[in-house]
SERO-4910 file (N, C-alpha, C, O; in steps of 0.05 Angstrom, whole numbers):
BEGIN
 pado doro    nc1    nc2    nc3   cac1   cac2   cac3    cc1    cc2    cc3    oc1    oc2    oc3
  Met    A   4214   1893   1548   4209   1872   1529   4186   1855   1536   4169   1848   1519
  Leu    A   4185   1847   1561   4163   1832   1571   4137   1846   1568   4117   1833   1561
  Lys    A   4136   1874   1574   4112   1889   1572   4102   1890   1544   4078   1889   1537
  Lys    A   4123   1891   1526   4116   1892   1497   4103   1867   1488   4083   1868   1474
  Met    A   4115   1844   1497   4102   1818   1490   4075   1815   1501   4057   1805   1487
  Leu    A   4072   1822   1525   4044   1820   1538   4024   1838   1524   4001   1829   1521
  Leu    A   4031   1861   1515   4014   1880   1501   4007   1868   1474   3984   1869   1466
  Thr    A   4026   1856   1460   4023   1843   1434   4003   1820   1436   3985   1817   1420
  Thr    A   4007   1805   1457   3990   1781   1462   3961   1791   1467   3942   1779   1457
  Ser    A   3957   1812   1482   3932   1822   1489   3918   1832   1464   3894   1827   1460
  Val    A   3933   1845   1447   3920   1856   1422   3911   1833   1404   3890   1833   1392
  Met    A   3929   1812   1403   3923   1789   1386   3897   1774   1396   3881   1766   1380
  Cys    A   3895   1772   1422   3871   1759   1433   3845   1775   1427   3824   1764   1421
  Phe    A   3849   1802   1430   3826   1819   1426   3817   1817   1397   3793   1816   1391
  Val    A   3835   1816   1378   3830   1814   1349   3816   1787   1344   3795   1787   1331
  Leu    A   3827   1765   1355   3814   1738   1351   3786   1737   1362   3768   1726   1350
  Ile    A   3781   1750   1386   3755   1752   1396   3736   1767   1379   3713   1759   1376
  Ala    A   3746   1789   1369   3730   1808   1353   3722   1795   1326   3700   1800   1316
  Ile    A   3739   1778   1314   3732   1766   1289   3718   1739   1292   3709   1728   1272
  Ala    A   3716   1728   1317   3703   1702   1319   3674   1704   1312   3660   1723   1318
  Gln    A   3665   1684   1299   3637   1683   1289   3620   1665   1308   3630   1644   1317
  Pro    A   3596   1673   1313   3579   1655   1330   3572   1630   1315   3569   1631   1290
  Ile    A   3569   1607   1330   3562   1582   1318   3533   1578   1318   3520   1581   1339
  Glu    A   3521   1571   1294   3492   1568   1294   3486   1539   1297   3498   1521   1283
  Thr    A   3468   1534   1315   3460   1506   1320   3429   1503   1318   3415   1523   1322
  Pro    A   3419   1479   1312   3390   1477   1310   3376   1481   1336   3387   1477   1358
  Gln    A   3352   1490   1335   3336   1493   1360   3331   1466   1371   3323   1447   1357
  Pro    A   3334   1463   1398   3328   1437   1411   3299   1428   1410   3292   1405   1410
  Ser    A   3281   1450   1409   3253   1447   1407   3244   1464   1384   3235   1486   1390
  Pro    A   3245   1457   1359   3239   1475   1336   3212   1487   1337   3192   1474   1344
  Thr    A   3213   1513   1329   3185   1527   1328   3172   1522   1302   3185   1521   1281
  Gln    A   3145   1517   1304   3129   1513   1280   3106   1533   1280   3095   1540   1301
  Thr    A   3099   1543   1257   3076   1559   1253   3059   1547   1232   3068   1543   1209
  Ile    A   3034   1541   1238   3016   1529   1218   2992   1546   1215   2983   1557   1235
  Lys    A   2982   1548   1190   2959   1565   1184   2938   1547   1170   2943   1535   1150
  Gln    A   2914   1546   1181   2892   1529   1174   2869   1549   1164   2858   1564   1180
  Asn    A   2863   1548   1139   2839   1562   1130   2815   1551   1143   2812   1526   1143
  Phe    A   2798   1568   1154   2776   1558   1170   2753   1579   1168   2757   1603   1172
  Gly    A   2729   1568   1162   2706   1587   1159   2712   1606   1136   2718   1598   1114
  Leu    A   2710   1632   1142   2714   1653   1122   2741   1666   1125   2748   1685   1112
  Ser    A   2758   1654   1144   2784   1665   1149   2804   1644   1154   2805   1625   1138
  Ala    A   2822   1646   1175   2841   1626   1180   2849   1627   1209   2843   1647   1223
  Ile    A   2861   1606   1219   2872   1604   1245   2902   1599   1244   2910   1580   1231
  Thr    A   2918   1615   1257   2947   1611   1256   2958   1604   1284   2953   1619   1303
  Leu    A   2972   1582   1285   2982   1571   1310   3013   1571   1309   3024   1562   1290
  Thr    A   3026   1581   1332   3056   1581   1334   3062   1569   1360   3052   1577   1381
  Tyr    A   3079   1548   1359   3086   1533   1382   3114   1520   1378   3124   1518   1356
  Ser    A   3127   1510   1400   3152   1497   1398   3148   1467   1402   3130   1458   1417
  Arg    A   3165   1451   1389   3163   1421   1388   3184   1406   1402   3203   1398   1390
  Pro    A   3182   1403   1428   3202   1386   1441   3201   1356   1434   3181   1347   1423
  Gly    A   3220   1341   1440   3220   1312   1435   3218   1297   1462   3225   1308   1483
  Val    A   3210   1273   1460   3210   1257   1485   3238   1249   1494   3244   1249   1518
  Lys    A   3256   1242   1476   3283   1237   1481   3288   1218   1503   3307   1221   1519
  Gly    A   3271   1197   1504   3274   1176   1525   3263   1183   1553   3266   1168   1572
  Arg    A   3251   1205   1555   3241   1215   1581   3212   1206   1586   3199   1199   1566
  Lys    A   3203   1206   1610   3175   1203   1618   3163   1231   1617   3171   1249   1632
  Val    A   3142   1235   1599   3132   1262   1596   3110   1270   1615   3114   1286   1634
  Phe    A   3086   1259   1610   3063   1268   1625   3065   1255   1655   3069   1230   1658
  Gly    A   3062   1272   1674   3064   1262   1701   3094   1264   1712   3099   1259   1736
  Asp    A   3113   1272   1695   3141   1274   1703   3153   1299   1691   3154   1319   1706
  Leu    A   3161   1300   1666   3171   1323   1653   3150   1345   1651   3157   1369   1655
  Val    A   3125   1338   1646   3102   1356   1648   3086   1346   1671   3072   1326   1669
  Pro    A   3086   1361   1694   3073   1349   1718   3043   1352   1716   3033   1371   1704
  Phe    A   3029   1333   1727   3000   1334   1727   2991   1356   1745   3002   1361   1766
  Gly    A   2968   1369   1736   2956   1390   1752   2970   1417   1753   2964   1434   1769
  Lys    A   2990   1419   1735   3005   1446   1735   3000   1460   1708   2995   1446   1688
  Val    A   3003   1485   1707   3002   1500   1683   3026   1494   1666   3048   1494   1675
  Trp    A   3020   1488   1640   3041   1481   1620   3037   1500   1596   3014   1504   1587
  Arg    A   3059   1510   1585   3057   1527   1563   3049   1514   1537   3045   1527   1517
  Thr    A   3046   1488   1537   3036   1471   1515   3057   1472   1492   3052   1480   1470
  Gly    A   3081   1464   1499   3104   1465   1482   3129   1471   1497   3132   1464   1521
  Ala    A   3148   1484   1485   3174   1491   1498   3183   1517   1489   3171   1528   1471
  Asn    A   3206   1528   1501   3217   1552   1495   3198   1575   1496   3194   1585   1519
  Asn    A   3187   1586   1475   3170   1608   1475   3141   1602   1482   3134   1579   1484
  Ala    A   3125   1623   1487   3096   1618   1491   3083   1607   1467   3091   1612   1444
  Thr    A   3061   1591   1472   3045   1582   1449   3023   1602   1444   3010   1611   1463
  Thr    A   3019   1610   1420   2999   1630   1412   2982   1621   1390   2990   1604   1374
  Ile    A   2956   1630   1390   2937   1622   1369   2923   1648   1361   2915   1664   1378
  Asp    A   2921   1651   1334   2910   1676   1323   2884   1668   1307   2886   1653   1288
  Phe    A   2861   1678   1315   2836   1672   1300   2830   1696   1282   2830   1719   1291
  Gly    A   2826   1690   1257   2820   1709   1236   2791   1719   1238   2784   1739   1226
  Asp    A   2775   1704   1253   2746   1711   1256   2738   1702   1283   2752   1687   1296
  Asp    A   2714   1711   1292   2704   1702   1319   2701   1672   1318   2693   1661   1298
  Val    A   2706   1659   1340   2703   1631   1342   2690   1625   1370   2688   1642   1387
  Thr    A   2681   1600   1373   2672   1592   1399   2687   1567   1408   2690   1548   1393
  Ile    A   2696   1567   1434   2711   1544   1446   2699   1541   1473   2696   1560   1489
  Gly    A   2690   1515   1478   2678   1509   1503   2655   1526   1512   2651   1533   1536
  Gly    A   2638   1534   1491   2615   1549   1496   2619   1580   1499   2600   1595   1502
  Thr    A   2645   1588   1499   2651   1616   1501   2659   1628   1474   2675   1616   1459
  Lys    A   2646   1651   1467   2653   1663   1442   2679   1681   1447   2681   1696   1466
  Ile    A   2698   1676   1428   2723   1690   1429   2727   1708   1405   2729   1698   1382
  Pro    A   2728   1734   1409   2732   1753   1386   2757   1748   1371   2777   1739   1382
  Lys    A   2756   1753   1345   2781   1750   1329   2804   1765   1340   2802   1787   1350
  Gly    A   2828   1752   1339   2852   1764   1349   2872   1743   1358   2868   1719   1354
  Glu    A   2894   1752   1369   2915   1733   1378   2914   1730   1407   2911   1749   1422
  Tyr    A   2918   1705   1415   2916   1697   1445   2938   1677   1450   2951   1665   1433
  Gly    A   2940   1674   1477   2958   1653   1488   2942   1626   1491   2918   1627   1497
  Leu    A   2955   1604   1488   2942   1577   1493   2959   1562   1512   2983   1556   1507
  Ile    A   2947   1556   1537   2961   1541   1556   2944   1516   1563   2921   1515   1556
  Ser    A   2955   1497   1578   2940   1474   1585   2948   1467   1614   2970   1473   1624
  Ile    A   2929   1451   1627   2935   1440   1652   2928   1411   1650   2905   1403   1654
  Pro    A   2949   1394   1643   2944   1365   1639   2940   1351   1665   2952   1359   1685
  Asp    A   2924   1331   1663   2921   1312   1687   2917   1285   1676   2914   1281   1652
  Lys    A   2916   1265   1693   2915   1238   1684   2888   1232   1670   2888   1219   1650
  Asp    A   2867   1242   1680   2841   1235   1669   2827   1258   1654   2808   1254   1639
  Ile    A   2837   1281   1657   2825   1305   1644   2845   1328   1641   2862   1332   1658
  Trp    A   2843   1342   1618   2859   1365   1614   2842   1391   1613   2819   1391   1604
  Thr    A   2853   1413   1623   2840   1438   1621   2855   1455   1601   2879   1460   1604
  Ile    A   2841   1464   1579   2853   1482   1560   2844   1510   1565   2820   1516   1568
  Val    A   2863   1529   1565   2858   1558   1571   2866   1574   1548   2888   1572   1538
  Ile    A   2847   1590   1538   2852   1613   1519   2855   1638   1536   2836   1645   1550
  Thr    A   2878   1651   1534   2883   1674   1551   2893   1698   1534   2903   1696   1511
  Lys    A   2889   1721   1547   2898   1747   1533   2928   1749   1535   2940   1764   1519
  Gln    A   2941   1734   1552   2969   1735   1555   2984   1721   1532   2977   1699   1525
  Leu    A   3004   1734   1520   3019   1723   1498   3047   1716   1507   3063   1709   1490
  Asp    A   3053   1716   1532   3080   1714   1541   3085   1693   1563   3105   1693   1578
  Ile    A   3066   1673   1565   3067   1653   1585   3089   1632   1578   3084   1614   1562
  Thr    A   3112   1633   1589   3133   1613   1584   3138   1596   1609   3153   1577   1608
  Asn    A   3125   1604   1631   3128   1587   1655   3102   1591   1672   3087   1610   1668
  Ala    A   3098   1573   1691   3073   1574   1706   3069   1600   1722   3047   1610   1727
  Ser    A   3092   1611   1731   3091   1635   1749   3082   1659   1735   3073   1679   1748
  Ala    A   3083   1660   1706   3074   1683   1692   3044   1683   1686   3033   1703   1678
  Tyr    A   3030   1660   1691   3001   1657   1685   2985   1674   1705   2989   1673   1729
  Lys    A   2966   1690   1694   2947   1704   1711   2918   1696   1702   2909   1703   1681
  Pro    A   2904   1682   1720   2877   1671   1714   2858   1693   1706   2839   1687   1691
  Glu    A   2861   1718   1715   2843   1739   1710   2844   1747   1679   2826   1761   1670
  Asn    A   2864   1738   1663   2865   1742   1636   2852   1720   1618   2854   1722   1593
  Asp    A   2840   1701   1631   2828   1680   1617   2805   1689   1599   2790   1707   1608
  Leu    A   2801   1678   1575   2779   1684   1559   2760   1660   1557   2736   1663   1557
  Ala    A   2772   1636   1556   2756   1612   1554   2772   1588   1568   2797   1586   1567
  Arg    A   2755   1571   1580   2766   1547   1592   2750   1522   1583   2726   1523   1585
  Val    A   2763   1501   1573   2749   1478   1565   2763   1453   1575   2787   1452   1575
  Thr    A   2748   1434   1584   2759   1409   1593   2756   1387   1572   2736   1384   1559
  Val    A   2778   1372   1569   2776   1351   1548   2789   1326   1560   2807   1328   1577
  Lys    A   2780   1302   1552   2791   1277   1562   2813   1268   1543   2810   1268   1519
  Pro    A   2836   1260   1555   2858   1250   1539   2853   1221   1531   2840   1206   1545
  Val    A   2862   1214   1509   2861   1186   1499   2888   1175   1495   2907   1189   1489
  Ala    A   2890   1148   1500   2916   1136   1497   2922   1128   1467   2905   1117   1454
  Leu    A   2946   1134   1457   2953   1128   1431   2967   1100   1429   2983   1093   1447
  Lys    A   2961   1086   1409   2975   1061   1405   3004   1063   1398   3020   1047   1408
  Asp    A   3010   1082   1381   3038   1087   1374   3047   1114   1386   3034   1134   1385
  Ala    A   3071   1112   1398   3082   1136   1410   3089   1157   1391   3098   1152   1369
  Val    A   3085   1182   1399   3093   1206   1384   3118   1217   1396   3116   1226   1419
  Glu    A   3140   1217   1383   3165   1226   1393   3167   1258   1395   3177   1270   1414
  Thr    A   3156   1271   1374   3157   1301   1373   3130   1312   1379   3110   1305   1367
  Phe    A   3131   1330   1400   3105   1344   1407   3092   1355   1382   3105   1370   1367
  Thr    A   3067   1348   1378   3052   1356   1352   3025   1368   1358   3010   1357   1375
  Met    A   3019   1391   1344   2993   1402   1346   2984   1406   1316   2999   1415   1300
  Gln    A   2960   1399   1311   2949   1401   1282   2918   1403   1283   2905   1395   1302
  Phe    A   2908   1414   1260   2879   1416   1257   2868   1394   1243   2876   1387   1220
  Thr    A   2847   1380   1255   2835   1358   1242   2804   1362   1240   2793   1381   1251
  Asn    A   2792   1343   1227   2763   1344   1224   2753   1373   1216   2734   1384   1227
  Val    A   2767   1383   1196   2762   1410   1188   2738   1411   1168   2738   1399   1146
  Lys    A   2717   1425   1177   2694   1429   1161   2688   1459   1159   2703   1475   1170
  Ser    A   2667   1467   1145   2663   1494   1140   2660   1511   1166   2669   1534   1168
  Gly    A   2647   1500   1186   2642   1514   1211   2654   1503   1236   2650   1514   1258
  Ser    A   2669   1481   1233   2680   1469   1257   2706   1454   1251   2711   1445   1228
  Cys    A   2722   1452   1271   2748   1436   1268   2756   1428   1296   2744   1437   1316
  Asp    A   2777   1412   1298   2789   1403   1323   2819   1410   1322   2833   1406   1303
  Leu    A   2829   1422   1345   2857   1426   1348   2866   1401   1363   2857   1396   1386
  Gln    A   2882   1386   1351   2892   1361   1362   2920   1365   1373   2937   1377   1361
  Val    A   2923   1354   1398   2950   1355   1411   2959   1327   1415   2943   1311   1426
  Met    A   2984   1319   1408   2995   1294   1412   3024   1294   1420   3040   1307   1408
  Trp    A   3029   1277   1441   3056   1274   1450   3058   1248   1466   3040   1240   1480
  Glu    A   3081   1235   1464   3085   1210   1479   3063   1191   1470   3060   1184   1447
  Asn    A   3048   1182   1490   3026   1162   1483   2998   1175   1489   2978   1161   1494
  Thr    A   2997   1202   1489   2972   1216   1496   2963   1236   1475   2979   1250   1463
  Ala    A   2937   1238   1469   2926   1256   1451   2900   1269   1463   2885   1257   1477
  Ile    A   2896   1294   1456   2870   1306   1463   2860   1322   1437   2876   1328   1418
  Ala    A   2835   1329   1436   2823   1344   1414   2807   1368   1426   2790   1364   1444
  Ile    A   2812   1392   1416   2799   1415   1427   2779   1424   1404   2788   1432   1383
  Pro    A   2752   1424   1409   2734   1432   1387   2731   1462   1386   2729   1476   1406
  Ile    A   2732   1471   1361   2729   1500   1353   2706   1502   1334   2705   1487   1315
  Thr    A   2689   1522   1337   2667   1527   1318   2668   1556   1310   2679   1573   1324
  Thr    A   2654   1563   1287   2649   1590   1279   2624   1592   1264   2615   1572   1252
  Asp    A   2612   1615   1264   2586   1619   1252   2590   1627   1222   2590   1650   1215
  Val    A   2591   1605   1206   2595   1609   1176   2568   1615   1163   2565   1633   1147
  Asp    A   2547   1598   1170   2522   1600   1155   2510   1628   1157   2502   1640   1137
  Gly    A   2509   1639   1183   2498   1665   1185   2510   1685   1169   2496   1701   1157
  Lys    A   2537   1685   1167   2552   1705   1150   2547   1702   1121   2542   1721   1107
  Val    A   2547   1676   1111   2544   1671   1082   2516   1678   1076   2513   1690   1055
  Thr    A   2496   1670   1091   2468   1677   1085   2464   1707   1084   2449   1716   1067
  Ala    A   2477   1722   1101   2476   1751   1101   2487   1762   1076   2476   1781   1065
  Gln    A   2510   1750   1066   2522   1759   1042   2504   1754   1018   2502   1771   1001
  Ile    A   2492   1731   1018   2474   1723    996   2451   1744    994   2444   1754    972
  Lys    A   2439   1750   1016   2417   1769   1017   2426   1796   1007   2412   1810    993
  Asp    A   2451   1804   1015   2461   1830   1006   2466   1832    976   2457   1851    963
  Val    A   2480   1811    965   2488   1813    937   2464   1808    920   2463   1818    897
  Met    A   2444   1794    930   2420   1789    913   2403   1814    910   2385   1816    893
  Ser    A   2408   1834    927   2393   1858    926   2406   1878    906   2396   1900    901
  Lys    A   2430   1870    895   2443   1888    876   2440   1877    847   2427   1857    842
  Asp    A   2453   1891    829   2447   1886    801   2462   1860    792   2452   1845    776
  Ser    A   2487   1855    803   2502   1832    796   2494   1810    813   2500   1812    837
  His    A   2482   1788    803   2472   1765    819   2489   1741    816   2490   1730    794
  Pro    A   2503   1732    836   2519   1706    834   2500   1683    841   2502   1670    862
  Tyr    A   2483   1678    821   2462   1657    825   2475   1630    830   2467   1616    848
  Phe    A   2496   1622    815   2507   1595    818   2520   1591    845   2516   1571    858
  Gln    A   2535   1610    854   2548   1608    879   2528   1606    902   2531   1590    921
  Ala    A   2506   1622    901   2486   1622    921   2471   1597    922   2466   1585    943
  Ala    A   2465   1586    898   2450   1562    895   2466   1538    905   2456   1521    920
  Ala    A   2492   1538    898   2510   1516    906   2511   1514    936   2510   1492    948
  Tyr    A   2513   1538    948   2515   1538    978   2490   1528    991   2491   1513   1010
  Tyr    A   2466   1536    981   2442   1525    991   2439   1494    987   2427   1480   1004
  Leu    A   2448   1485    965   2447   1456    960   2465   1441    977   2458   1420    988
  Glu    A   2490   1450    981   2509   1436    997   2502   1436   1027   2508   1417   1042
  Asn    A   2489   1457   1036   2483   1460   1064   2454   1454   1071   2446   1460   1093
  Gly    A   2438   1442   1053   2412   1431   1059   2393   1453   1065   2375   1450   1081
  Lys    A   2397   1476   1052   2377   1499   1059   2354   1496   1039   2349   1474   1029
  Asp    A   2340   1518   1033   2316   1518   1016   2323   1508    988   2335   1523    972
  Leu    A   2316   1482    981   2324   1472    955   2308   1482    932   2318   1483    909
  Asn    A   2283   1490    937   2267   1504    916   2279   1529    908   2280   1536    885
  Gln    A   2289   1545    928   2303   1570    922   2329   1565    907   2336   1580    889
  Ala    A   2343   1544    915   2367   1537    903   2362   1529    873   2378   1537    856
  Leu    A   2340   1515    867   2333   1506    839   2327   1532    822   2335   1534    799
  Ala    A   2314   1551    835   2306   1576    821   2332   1590    814   2334   1602    792
  Trp    A   2351   1590    832   2376   1604    826   2392   1589    805   2406   1602    789
  Phe    A   2391   1562    806   2407   1546    785   2394   1553    757   2408   1555    737
  Asp    A   2368   1556    756   2355   1563    730   2365   1591    720   2370   1595    696
  Lys    A   2367   1609    740   2377   1635    732   2407   1636    724   2416   1651    706
  Ala    A   2422   1619    737   2451   1615    729   2454   1603    703   2473   1610    688
  Ile    A   2435   1586    694   2437   1573    667   2428   1594    646   2438   1594    624
  Glu    A   2410   1612    653   2404   1634    635   2428   1652    630   2432   1662    608
  Gln    A   2445   1655    651   2469   1670    648   2491   1656    631   2504   1668    614
  Gln    A   2493   1629    635   2512   1613    622   2501   1587    612   2504   1567    626
  Pro    A   2487   1587    590   2473   1564    580   2489   1540    576   2480   1517    579
  Asp    A   2515   1543    570   2533   1520    562   2550   1512    588   2569   1496    586
  Ala    A   2544   1522    611   2559   1517    635   2551   1487    645   2531   1485    660
  Tyr    A   2565   1467    638   2558   1439    645   2560   1436    675   2544   1420    687
  Trp    A   2577   1449    688   2579   1448    718   2553   1457    733   2546   1448    754
  Val    A   2541   1477    719   2515   1488    731   2493   1468    726   2477   1463    744
  His    A   2492   1456    703   2472   1436    695   2475   1412    715   2455   1401    725
  Leu    A   2499   1404    721   2503   1381    738   2492   1387    767   2478   1370    779
  Gln    A   2498   1411    777   2490   1418    804   2458   1421    805   2445   1415    825
  Arg    A   2448   1430    783   2419   1432    780   2407   1404    781   2386   1400    793
  Ala    A   2419   1385    767   2410   1357    768   2411   1346    798   2393   1332    807
  Asn    A   2434   1352    811   2436   1342    839   2413   1354    856   2402   1341    873
  Cys    A   2407   1380    851   2385   1393    866   2358   1380    860   2342   1374    878
  Leu    A   2354   1375    835   2329   1361    828   2327   1333    839   2305   1324    846
  Ala    A   2349   1319    841   2349   1294    852   2343   1293    882   2329   1275    892
  Lys    A   2352   1313    897   2347   1317    925   2319   1325    930   2309   1320    951
  Leu    A   2306   1337    909   2278   1345    911   2261   1322    904   2236   1324    905
  Gly    A   2271   1299    897   2256   1276    888   2245   1276    860   2229   1259    852
  Lys    A   2254   1296    845   2246   1299    817   2266   1282    798   2282   1293    784
  Lys    A   2262   1256    800   2281   1238    788   2285   1240    757   2307   1241    746
  Glu    A   2262   1242    743   2263   1244    714   2275   1270    705   2291   1270    686
  Glu    A   2267   1292    718   2279   1319    712   2308   1319    718   2324   1331    704
  Ala    A   2316   1304    738   2346   1303    746   2361   1289    724   2382   1297    716
  Lys    A   2349   1266    714   2362   1251    693   2365   1269    669   2387   1269    657
  Ser    A   2346   1284    660   2347   1301    637   2369   1324    640   2384   1330    622
  Ala    A   2368   1336    665   2389   1356    670   2417   1345    669   2436   1358    660
  Ser    A   2420   1320    679   2447   1308    680   2457   1301    653   2480   1303    646
  Gln    A   2437   1292    635   2444   1285    608   2453   1309    592   2472   1308    577
  Lys    A   2439   1333    598   2447   1357    586   2475   1365    594   2491   1372    577
  Ser    A   2482   1363    619   2509   1369    630   2529   1351    617   2551   1361    609
  Lys    A   2523   1325    614   2541   1306    603   2547   1314    574   2570   1314    566
  Glu    A   2527   1320    557   2532   1328    530   2549   1353    528   2567   1354    511
  Leu    A   2544   1371    545   2559   1397    543   2589   1391    553   2608   1402    543
  Ala    A   2592   1373    573   2620   1365    582   2635   1350    560   2659   1353    556
  Ile    A   2619   1333    545   2633   1319    523   2642   1340    502   2664   1338    491
  Lys    A   2625   1360    496   2633   1380    477   2656   1396    485   2672   1405    469
  Ala    A   2657   1400    512   2679   1418    523   2705   1400    528   2726   1411    536
  Gly    A   2703   1374    525   2726   1357    530   2733   1352    559   2757   1347    566
  Asn    A   2713   1354    576   2718   1352    604   2709   1323    613   2685   1319    620
  Asp    A   2727   1305    614   2721   1276    621   2712   1274    650   2696   1256    657
  Asp    A   2723   1291    668   2715   1288    697   2685   1293    700   2671   1279    716
  Tyr    A   2674   1312    685   2646   1317    689   2628   1296    674   2605   1292    682
  Val    A   2640   1284    653   2625   1262    640   2622   1239    661   2600   1228    663
  Lys    A   2644   1232    675   2643   1212    697   2624   1219    718   2608   1202    728
  Leu    A   2625   1245    726   2605   1253    749   2577   1250    741   2560   1242    757
  Asn    A   2572   1255    716   2544   1252    706   2535   1222    703   2513   1214    708
  Asp    A   2554   1207    694   2550   1178    692   2544   1166    721   2526   1150    725
  Lys    A   2559   1175    739   2556   1166    767   2528   1176    778   2514   1160    790
  Leu    A   2519   1199    773   2493   1209    782   2471   1194    768   2451   1186    781
  Gln    A   2473   1190    742   2452   1176    727   2449   1146    737   2427   1135    737
  Ala    A   2472   1135    744   2470   1107    754   2455   1105    781   2442   1085    787
  Gln    A   2458   1127    797   2445   1128    823   2415   1133    819   2399   1127    837
  Leu    A   2406   1146    795   2380   1152    791   2362   1131    778   2338   1134    775
  Lys    A   2376   1109    771   2361   1087    758   2344   1072    778   2330   1052    771
***
């Protein structure tokens, strides 16, 4: 009888264990993946976000002078969709590890071929692609959750900002946009279909050959005579060339076409330009 009871109890325990469901709990340091369009592609960053939780971070939880995975849990990785330059070193497009060596007065940021650095002992210096030193700055307001983000994003440059506790750093990243766009323009202009407006707008925005830009704006207007947006950019180009009266005339044409099309935004843009030309 006793053996039967023990056997029954064992079977019941086995069944209870078999049907028990795992408990899902939040990550103590949640993973974040952010994607920033940059240049002609994008940068994707994946990292974990620990909290201060009342602790002393830099110089204690994160020791000075030691390799840090720049986050928690998993390795921090960064994927460049195009070639970039960091710290004077050109880095081919691809996915890499990002680690840091914080110190009181200076940080060393390392881009490495390793994608699995979760502790200092896993780091192998021979896999480094780029090293850059940056100075930390003190933050007025404390940052509870470890944060990485892209700031000062321009067509060919941006900063990867790192913030935690009362410390922040910025890692400058650049990419060759102008060379690639210029090459594209030369290529497409040798073909039958000419994107005159796009090419002219790029030249205007980036301060390249304005006379060439004006010639392309003229060609774009031949393609689309009622395109008020083209007339406005042509007016802006004329203004930058110092041709004030011609710019006024082009802007007025753009305004009339915008009124006809019912686009109040372009009416206002032309009013603003004409006020600047007085």
